[in-house]
Backbone as a ProteinNet text record, in pm:
[ID]
protein_1_A
[PRIMARY]
MPETMTLYTSNGTAVALTSLGKEGGEGAIYSCNDRTDQCAKIFHSRRITAELHQKLQVMAENPPNDPMQPRHHSIAWPEELLYRDRGGQDFCGYLMPYLDERFREAHLYYDTQDRVRQFAGSFTWEHLLCAAWNLASAIAALHEKGHCVGDLREKNILIAPDSLITLIDCDSFQILDNQSGTIYFSRVGSPEYLPPQLQRTSFHDQDHDRYYSDLFSLGVLVFRFL
[TERTIARY]
6551.9	6660.1	6690.7	6820.7	6857.3	6816.8	6777	6738.1	6860.5	6845	6952.1	6901.8	6992.9	6957.6	7080.7	7058	7166.2	7146.1	7248.8	7247	7364.5	7379.9	7479.4	7556.1	7684.9	7765.6	7737.6	7795.7	7769.3	7817.8	7913.5	7959.1	7889.5	7783.7	7702.7	7748.9	7850.7	7897.9	7797.9	7759.5	7663.6	7730.3	7658.9	7707.9	7599	7631.2	7536.7	7548	7434.3	7431.8	7344.7	7382.5	7303.6	7284.6	7162.3	7132.4	7209.5	7261.6	7328.3	7233	7108.7	7011	7031.7	7106.9	7133.4	7059.5	6961.1	6876.4	6850.4	6848.4	6820.5	6723.3	6714	6620.1	6654	6784.6	6826.8	6821.1	6855.9	6861.8	6912	6960.7	7006	7145.5	7218.8	7354.9	7355.2	7427.6	7437.4	7583.7	7610	7742.9	7749.9	7870.8	7893.3	7944	7868.8	7902	8039	8079.1	8205	8311.6	8282.7	8378	8388.5	8472.8	8479	8531.9	8596.3	8650.1	8552.8	8431.1	8331.5	8196.3	8114	7974.2	7894.2	7762.9	7678.3	7576.6	7548.9	7436.6	7330.6	7211.8	7100.3	6995.1	6963.7	6872	6726.8	6647.7	6503.7	6462	6366.4	6329	6284.9	6223.8	6176.3	6290.8	6412.3	6527.8	6605.1	6574.9	6653.2	6603.4	6697.7	6668.6	6775.5	6746.8	6845.9	6970.6	6950.1	7064.1	7153.4	7093	7170.9	7252.4	7191.8	7262.4	7382.2	7359.3	7467	7578.3	7540.3	7638.2	7726.9	7667.5	7745	7832.8	7789.4	7876.4	8000.7	7981	8094.2	8187	8129.9	8210.8	8294.8	8232.6	8304.8	8420.7	8405.5	8508	8613.4	8589.9	8681.2	8703.1	8760.3	8780.7	8892.9	8889.2	9000.5	9121.6	9236	9357.8	9361.1	9306.6	9293.3	9430.9	9455	9589	9630.7	9535.3	9568.9	9580.4	9544.9	9556.7	9702.8	9740.1	9652.1	9621.1	9672.7	9652.1	9505.8	9437.4	9303.9	9228	9094.8	9009.8	8961.3	9011	8963.7	8840.1	8799.4	8678.3	8604.1	8481.4	8404.3	8341.7	8427.4	8389.1	8319.3	8217.5	8153.6	8255.1	8261.8	8360.2	8298	8178.5	8107.1	7958.1	7886.8	7741.9	7673.8	7556.4	7480.7	7345	7300.5	7174.1	7097.3	6965.7	6882.6	6880.6	6934.2	6935.3	7076.4	7107.2	7241.2	7269.1	7164.9	7184.3	7220.7	7222.3	7261.5	7161.2	7031.8	6927.1	6858.1	6842.8	6765.9	6861.2	6911.1	7007.3	6945.3	7023.1	6968.2	7067.9	7198.7	7292.8	7436.8	7526.8	7668.5	7747.8	7865.3	7961.5	8059.6	8101.2	8196.6	8282.8	8389.4	8475.3	8399.2	8429.2	8370	8451.3	8381.5	8446	8408.8	8507.1	8477.8	8415.7	8378.7	8302.6	8384.5	8514.9	8595.6	8555.3	8504.4	8475.1	8339.3	8342.4	8221.4	8212.9	8094.7	8072.7	8168.3	8206.7	8312.5	8282.5	8155.3	8123.8	8156.4	8162.7	8198.6	8345.2	8423.3	8563.7	8590	8526.2	8558.6	8474.9	8359.3	8282.1	8347.6	8380.3	8459.3	8391.2	8263.8	8194.1	8186.4	8153.4	8148.1	8284.8	8388.7	8523.8	8568.1	8545.6	8584.9	8504.5	8374.1	8289.4	8333.7	8374.4	8411.2	8554.6	8646.8	8788.6	8864.2	8799	8859.6	8999.6	9018.1	9145.6	9245.8	9215.7	9313.2	9315.7	9212.5	9210.6	9244.2	9366.1	9421.2	9408.9	9454.9	9457.6	9543.8	9650.8	9735.1	9657	9571.8	9486.4	9391	9333.6	9241	9312.7	9434.5	9513.9	9539	9572.6	9599.3	9472.1	9357.1	9230.3	9195.5	9219	9192	9280.9	9406.1	9499.4	9451.5	9410.3	9361.6	9236.1	9148.2	9027.5	9063.8	9152.7	9194.3	9258.9	9334.7	9398.9	9296.4	9191.3	9086.5	9010.4	8980.6	8911.5	8998.5	9127.3	9218.6	9221.6	9217.4	9216.9	9091.5	8978	8853.9	8862.2	8907.2	8913.8	9011.7	9115.9	9213.8	9150.1	9048	8976.2	8859.2	8835.1	8723.9	8594.6	8598.3	8479.9	8473.1	8355.5	8336.4	8245.2	8254.6	8164.1	8025.6	8021.1	7892.8	7835.8	7787	7729.4	7831.4	7941.8	8048.7	8009.9	7990.4	7945.7	7986.3	7963.4	8011	7943.9	7822.6	7748.3	7807	7877.5	7934.7	8086.2	8135.7	8277	8284	8347.5	8369.4	8517	8541.8	8679.2	8704.2	8826.3	8868.5	8957.8	8975.4	9058.2	9204.1	9251.2	9388.3	9394.3	9285.1	9275.1	9252.9	9241.1	9202.8	9060.5	9033.5	8899.4	8849.1	8717.2	8655.4	8534.7	8527.2	8410.2	8308.6	8184.2	8078.8	7970	7866.1	7755.6	7806.7	7899.7	7964.2	7868.4	7758.2	7665.1	7596.2	7608.4	7550.8	7651.9	7776.4	7881.4	7852.4	7920.2	7921.7	8029.5	7991.5	8081.9	8102.1	8227.1	8262.2	8291.9	8223.3	8255.9	8364.8	8487.2	8599.6	8594	8519.4	8509.4	8416.3	8299.9	8198.9	8193.9	8253.6	8244.3	8116	8030.7	7904.3	7931.3	7859	7867.5	7737	7748.3	7633.3	7636.9	7549.9	7555.5	7501.6	7556.1	7505	7371.9	7274.4	7140.1	7108	7208.4	7187.2	7284.7	7247.9	7333.8	7285.4	7377.5	7344.5	7377.8	7279.2	7299.2	7419.1	7446.3	7555.5	7693.2	7699.3	7827.4	7832.7	7732.1	7728	7778.4	7849.3	7891.5	7769.2	7783.4	7667.3	7593.8	7666.2	7601.3	7514.9	7530	7448.4	7342	7332.4	7226.4	7090.3	6993.4	6856.7	6849.7	6951.5	6951.4	6874.1	6799	6729.9	6817.7	6896.4	6986.3	6908.8	6787.4	6708.1	6684.5	6662.6	6630.9	6724.9	6837	6936.1	7074.6	7151.1	7285.1	7389	7464.2	7569	7697.8	7806.1	7936.4	7972.6	8022.1	8041.4	8188.3	8279.2	8421.4	8449	8407.6	8435.8	8350.9	8234.9	8152.7	8225.4	8293.7	8374.8	8482.7	8549.4	8656.8	8601.3	8484.6	8420	8385.2	8322.6	8283.6	8404.5	8511.5	8634.2	8688.7	8684.3	8730.1	8649.6	8517.3	8432	8469.4	8489.1	8519.1	8656.4	8755.6	8890.4	8883.2	8807.2	8788.7	8728.9	8627.9	8565	8661.7	8742.7	8841.7	8942.9	8989.3	9105	9069.9
1090.8	995.6	987.4	993	978.9	841	838.4	712.2	622.6	494.2	396.4	282.6	216.7	101.3	15.8	-107.9	-198.6	-240.1	-216	-255.2	-349.7	-393.1	-495.5	-459.8	-490.9	-474.5	-590.9	-586.3	-690.7	-828.6	-833.7	-963.6	-1004.6	-930	-968.3	-912.7	-826.5	-767.4	-663.1	-674.2	-580.2	-446.1	-337.5	-201.8	-127.6	-86.9	-13	135.5	200.6	340.7	422.9	551.1	646.8	773.2	822.8	940.7	1062.9	1141.9	1268.3	1386.8	1360.4	1467.9	1550.2	1496	1566.1	1493.2	1560.3	1496	1590.7	1536.5	1615.6	1543.5	1590.5	1532.2	1390.4	1353.5	1219.9	1118.6	1162.8	1069	1136.1	1055.7	1105	1050.3	1124	1086.1	1028.1	918.1	848.6	830.2	831.9	795.4	644.4	589.4	446.4	426.8	355.2	342.7	280.1	186.1	114.4	148.8	247.9	286.1	438.8	491.9	636.9	709.8	637.6	701.7	695.5	643.6	633	685.3	725.6	755.4	691.9	702.1	635.5	731.8	718	786.6	682.3	703	611.4	682.9	627.3	691.3	678.4	780.2	764.7	656.6	574.3	458.7	499.8	617.9	661.7	695.4	714.2	749.5	627.8	511.3	392.1	329.4	308.7	243.1	137.4	48.9	-51.6	14.7	124.8	195.9	256.2	314.6	372.2	264.3	149.1	37.8	-5.1	-23.7	-65	39.2	165.4	274	274	259.4	261.3	137.8	25.6	-91.9	-64.2	-2.1	34.1	131.8	229.2	327.1	261.6	174.1	109.6	24.7	-28.8	-114.9	-37.4	89.6	166	307.3	319.7	452.8	528.5	661.3	740.5	733.1	768.3	774.3	909.4	913.6	1038.1	1099.5	1223.3	1282.2	1313.2	1316.1	1354.3	1235.4	1115.9	1000.7	962.4	906	864.4	974.2	1092.9	1198.5	1240	1240.1	1298.7	1246.2	1239.9	1203.9	1332.4	1360.6	1480.2	1450.2	1323.4	1282	1184.6	1218.8	1133.4	1018.6	932.3	827.2	711.1	652.1	533.4	420.8	366.7	263.2	123.6	115.1	-12	14.6	-74.6	-60.9	-122.3	-70.2	-116.2	-170.7	-273.1	-340.9	-360.9	-373	-396.5	-543.6	-630	-774.3	-828.7	-935.1	-995.7	-1053.2	-1084.3	-1146.5	-1049.7	-919.7	-821.4	-802.4	-810.2	-792.6	-657.1	-607	-484.5	-365.8	-313.3	-203.2	-76.1	-1.8	119.4	234.4	211.7	322.1	275	356	321	388.2	332.2	389.9	477.4	587	679.7	739.2	810.6	869.5	971.7	971.9	1068.6	1197.6	1311	1442.1	1509.5	1566.2	1630.4	1768.4	1832.7	1958	2075.9	2057.3	2166.3	2196.8	2097.7	2112.3	2179	2289.2	2366.6	2405.3	2447.1	2475.7	2583.8	2569.6	2653.2	2802.2	2839.6	2983.1	3056	2983.6	3046.7	3089.5	3038.7	3074	3176.9	3161.6	3255.2	3381.8	3382.1	3505.2	3592.9	3714.5	3800.7	3822.4	3857.4	3884.4	3759.4	3646	3520.9	3485.3	3503.5	3466.9	3552	3682.9	3771.3	3738.9	3710.7	3678.1	3549.1	3450.4	3319.9	3315.8	3383.5	3363.8	3490.1	3604.8	3731.1	3752.1	3714.4	3738.4	3626.1	3518	3409.5	3318.2	3325.5	3248.7	3345.3	3338.9	3440.6	3401.5	3491.6	3462.5	3340.6	3323.2	3205.3	3077.2	3079.8	2964.6	2936.5	3043	3027.4	2967.6	3011.9	2958	2809	2771.6	2630.9	2546.7	2601.4	2529.7	2510.4	2613.5	2602.6	2495.6	2492.3	2389.8	2250.3	2234.1	2104	2060.9	2156.3	2125.2	2077.8	2150.1	2110.8	1972.2	1941.4	1809.5	1698.4	1722.3	1621.7	1598.1	1707.2	1693	1615.8	1644.8	1573.6	1424.1	1388.2	1247	1176.2	1244.7	1187.6	1167.5	1269.2	1262.8	1155.2	1133.2	1031.3	892.3	867.9	740.4	737.8	849.6	854.9	904.3	946.4	997.5	1150.2	1207.6	1352.6	1386.5	1509.8	1553.5	1580.6	1656.5	1692	1818.7	1810.6	1927.2	1984.8	2033.3	2089.8	2231	2252.4	2381.5	2392.9	2510.6	2535.6	2446.3	2399.8	2320.2	2181.1	2128.5	1994.7	1997.7	2112.7	2125.1	2171.7	2093.9	2133	2165.8	2267.3	2314	2323.1	2292.3	2305.3	2428.5	2480.8	2600.7	2585.8	2462.2	2442.3	2424	2456.3	2453.6	2315.4	2212.3	2082.2	2091.4	2020.2	2020.8	1877.1	1863.5	1733.4	1752.8	1673.7	1671.1	1574.6	1618.9	1534.7	1509.5	1436.5	1400	1325.9	1234	1165	1073.2	1034.3	945.6	1014.8	1148.2	1220	1238.5	1194.1	1212.5	1132	1168.9	1088.1	981.5	855.2	744.3	656.1	621.4	529.8	392	289.7	151.1	107.7	99.6	69	-72	-161	-298.5	-308.6	-246.7	-257.9	-137.4	-25.3	98.2	174.9	124.3	191.8	322.8	428.4	557.1	581	610.2	650.7	803.1	866.4	1010.4	1083.8	1202	1288.4	1348	1348.6	1396.1	1531.1	1601.1	1730.8	1833.7	1960.3	2068.7	2200.8	2292.8	2425.2	2530.2	2608.8	2700.3	2792.3	2843.7	2940	2876.7	2743	2674.8	2597.1	2612.8	2539.1	2624.6	2563.1	2637.3	2671.8	2769.5	2815.7	2704.3	2607.5	2504.5	2409.1	2410.6	2322.5	2398.6	2527.6	2603.3	2553.8	2546.6	2503.1	2357.4	2280.4	2137.9	2059.3	1960.2	1869.2	1746.5	1747.1	1634.2	1509.8	1527.7	1413.9	1313.5	1363.3	1271.1	1285.5	1356.4	1368.3	1331.9	1258.1	1214.8	1311.6	1374.1	1467.9	1435.5	1416.7	1400.7	1532.6	1523.3	1644.8	1681.6	1623	1653	1801.9	1858.3	2000.1	2089.5	2040	2112	2123.8	2015.7	2020.1	2127.2	2135.1	2233.8	2376.1	2396.9	2528.4	2562.9	2467.6	2490.8	2516.3	2440	2459.4	2600	2649.3	2785.7	2889.1	2870.8	2963	2960.5	2841.6	2828.3	2885.4	2859.1	2913.8	3066.3	3121.4	3266.1	3316.6	3247.9	3291.5	3279.5	3176.4	3159.9	3273.8	3310.7	3399.8	3544.7
22280.2	22256.7	22106.9	22068.7	21928.2	21874.7	21750.4	21687.6	21671.8	21701.1	21683.4	21595.3	21529.3	21445.7	21424.4	21385.8	21348.3	21203.9	21122.2	20982.5	20956.8	20830.5	20799.8	20673.1	20673.4	20552.9	20457.7	20339.1	20240	20284	20377.5	20428	20556.6	20595.7	20711.4	20844.4	20845.8	20970.9	21020.6	21148.2	21206.7	21234.9	21207.5	21233.3	21311.7	21433.6	21517.7	21488.8	21463.3	21422.8	21516.5	21530.7	21609.2	21526.5	21521.3	21440.2	21490.6	21396.2	21428.8	21415.7	21379.4	21363.4	21238.3	21142	21015.8	20904.8	20846.3	20747.3	20631.6	20510	20390.7	20301	20176.4	20083.2	20042.2	20048	20006.5	20119.5	20240.8	20351.8	20477.9	20571.6	20701.6	20731.7	20817.2	20854.7	20996	21012.2	21140.3	21178.5	21308.3	21356.6	21374.1	21363.2	21384.6	21527.4	21605.8	21747.7	21771.3	21686.6	21707.6	21604.6	21518	21413.5	21413.1	21495.5	21513.3	21390.8	21299.1	21179.2	21061.8	21085.5	20980	21027.3	20931.4	20957.7	20843.8	20849.9	20751.5	20693.6	20565.4	20502.1	20473.2	20529.7	20509.8	20426.2	20311.6	20218.4	20264	20231	20241.5	20142.5	20181.4	20099	19959	19946.3	19814.3	19719.6	19772.3	19689.6	19639.6	19692.3	19659.6	19529.5	19437.6	19310.7	19284.5	19189.9	19151.3	19094	19017.9	18958.7	19067.5	19171.1	19280.3	19349.3	19375	19438.4	19353.7	19222.7	19133.5	19129.1	19122.3	19116.5	19240.4	19357.3	19481.3	19494.7	19441.3	19439.3	19355.8	19239.4	19154.1	19227	19297	19368.9	19478.2	19555.4	19665.4	19613.1	19491.2	19433.1	19354.3	19327.2	19241.5	19295.8	19415.6	19473.8	19404.1	19406.6	19353	19445.8	19393	19473.2	19543.7	19662.6	19737	19761.9	19715.1	19727.1	19870.5	19964.8	20101.9	20197.4	20151.3	20240.5	20259.3	20378.5	20488.6	20590.8	20569.3	20667.4	20677.4	20563.4	20560	20438.8	20448.3	20335	20268.1	20148.5	20078.3	19993.1	19988.6	19918.4	20009.7	20048.4	20140.3	20061.6	20010.2	19916.5	19987.7	19927.7	19988.2	20006.5	20127.6	20157.7	20167.1	20226.1	20235.8	20223.9	20155.4	20145.1	20266.5	20298.7	20414.9	20372.4	20447.1	20419.2	20549.7	20534.6	20653.5	20693.8	20608.2	20636.7	20619.4	20688.2	20679.6	20540.7	20466.5	20336.5	20225.6	20255.1	20155.9	20044.2	20076.5	19976.1	19986	20109.2	20131.2	20148.9	20035.9	20037.9	20096.7	20177.5	20238.6	20251.5	20234.9	20251.6	20242.8	20297.4	20289.2	20401.3	20427.3	20519.9	20443.5	20508.8	20448.3	20559.4	20523.6	20627.4	20712.3	20841.1	20933.2	20932	20927.1	20933.3	21064.7	21131.3	21259	21236.2	21345	21337.7	21286.7	21266.9	21209.8	21067.5	20997.2	20854.4	20834.5	20757.7	20733.5	20586.7	20542.6	20401.2	20350.5	20224.7	20166.7	20172.5	20156.2	20149.5	20280	20391.6	20518.5	20519.6	20426.1	20417.1	20307.6	20191.5	20083.5	20086.2	20154.5	20168.6	20276	20240.2	20329.6	20463.6	20463.2	20588.8	20675.5	20615.6	20691.5	20747.5	20666.7	20710	20828.3	20823.2	20933.4	21058.4	21038.7	21153.2	21221.5	21141	21195.9	21248	21178.5	21207.3	21244.8	21233.3	21275.5	21217.6	21092.5	21026.2	21034.5	21105.4	21118.9	20997.2	20912.3	20787.5	20675.4	20627.8	20538.8	20391.4	20303.6	20160.7	20132.8	20209.8	20192.7	20222	20325.6	20354.9	20238.8	20181.8	20069.9	19948.2	19922.2	19811.9	19832.7	19955.1	19985.9	19970.8	20015.6	20002.1	19855.1	19772.7	19629.8	19565.9	19606.8	19557.3	19597	19721.2	19768.5	19693.2	19664.8	19589.1	19448.5	19381	19246.3	19246.8	19350.6	19361.1	19375.2	19454.5	19472.4	19342	19269.7	19141.3	19042.3	19039.9	18950	18980.7	19109.2	19148.3	19098.4	19105.9	19053.5	18902.8	18832.1	18686.1	18639.4	18715.4	18678.2	18671	18754.8	18755.9	18659.4	18589.5	18496.6	18557.3	18684.4	18752	18738.6	18764.4	18768.1	18885.3	18932.7	19038.5	18979.7	18871.7	18811.7	18871.9	18992.7	19060.1	19157.9	19102.5	19185.8	19227.1	19356.1	19408.6	19553.3	19613.5	19749.8	19853.7	19825.3	19922.8	19943.2	19841.1	19858.8	19876	19922.2	19959.6	20105.4	20189.6	20328.9	20347.8	20430.4	20454.4	20604.9	20644.1	20783.4	20797.4	20918.7	20939.4	20896.3	20877.2	20829.3	20677.8	20607.3	20461	20401.2	20482.9	20428.7	20374.2	20265.1	20207.1	20196.2	20191.3	20164.9	20075.1	19967.8	19881.8	19941.1	19952.8	20009.8	19905.4	19946.6	19856	19733.6	19755.4	19643.3	19567.4	19628.3	19558	19441.5	19431.3	19317.2	19203.8	19221.2	19121.4	18994.6	18885.7	18763.6	18780.8	18763.6	18794.5	18672.5	18647.8	18540.2	18598	18545.1	18576.3	18478.5	18525.2	18437.4	18380	18443.9	18394.7	18274.4	18285.2	18178.9	18086.7	18129.8	18052.4	18076.3	18165	18196.6	18269.2	18231.2	18299.3	18374.9	18502.6	18583.7	18590.1	18514.5	18498.3	18621.1	18644.7	18751	18706.8	18797.5	18764.6	18827.3	18873.2	18938	18883.3	18897	18852.9	18908.7	18935.7	18990.1	18885.7	18840.4	18727.1	18740.1	18860.9	18875.2	18856	18851.7	18831	18700	18614.9	18489.4	18373.6	18278.1	18158.4	18072.8	17983.4	17904.9	17831.2	17774.5	17694	17776.2	17909.3	17994.2	18072.7	18051.4	18115.6	18064.7	18153.9	18122.2	18076	18111.7	18077.3	18182	18137.6	18228.8	18250.5	18356.7	18383.1	18424.6	18470	18516	18404.4	18282.1	18172.6	18052.6	18071.5	17964.9	18019.6	17940	17981	17925.4	18015.3	17974	18049.4	17974.4	18038.5	18107.4	18231.6	18310.9	18331.3	18253.4	18271.6	18254.4	18140.9	18116.5	18206.3	18245.6	18342.1	18476.1	18516.1	18638.9	18629.7	18514.7	18499.1	18507	18445.8	18452.3	18596.9	18667.4	18806.5	18894.8	18871.2	18948.9	18926.8	18802.5	18776.2	18852.5	18857.9	18932.8	19080.9	19135.2	19277.6	19311.6	19228.6	19254.3	19250.6	19155.9	19150.5	19280.5	19332.1	19457.2	19573.7	19574.7	19682.4	19681.3	19561.5	19553.2	19523.9
[MASK]
++++++++++++++++++++++++++++++++++++++++++++++++++++++++++++++++++++++++++++++++++++++++++++++++++++++++++++++++++++++++++++++++++++++++++++++++++++++++++++++++++++++++++++++++++++++++++++++++++++++++++++++++++++++++++++++++++

């Protein structure tokens, strides 16, 4: 039987969740029984910190202007925080837009062998061009709000057969609190997508603005798409 649980939003509304069997190093993904357009990411307890809680509060209050809404969410942005208690003290995760099974990791589209195996020629260069355009638009929307992806790579980009894209793992992004000016820096990076000056950098204990890193990573990805 799939694991089920009941958690609460910051205003005390109960949310019933069922495990989707998708789990990683940060946490697990759950479906929302009564909210078909949302799913939840629940963190492993060892990953929860006061800084993470504060960062996600800032994110929920300051979303980017998604260029594809209302048709589609091109950024799986945290929408509501979740707690184990009605009083909003025991933070554990957040609600975000639900993506259907059409969306798959980017490399399955831009890698020639994977693309032919999956789509037998129905996903063309024109589709790849459109996906690259959609990706650039989503990044621009983030930057307009002062946010950055930081670890922009194929693993956190999902694509659908109609070229729609969605950025995932948004809790690892670099986030600007426009009210206080506080920056919550991204603590992760993938060497193959980092510019030369950030190679061998320890993001865990060093603060680096990732705006130009995003542009470098986007260039690598557009090259791979096209």
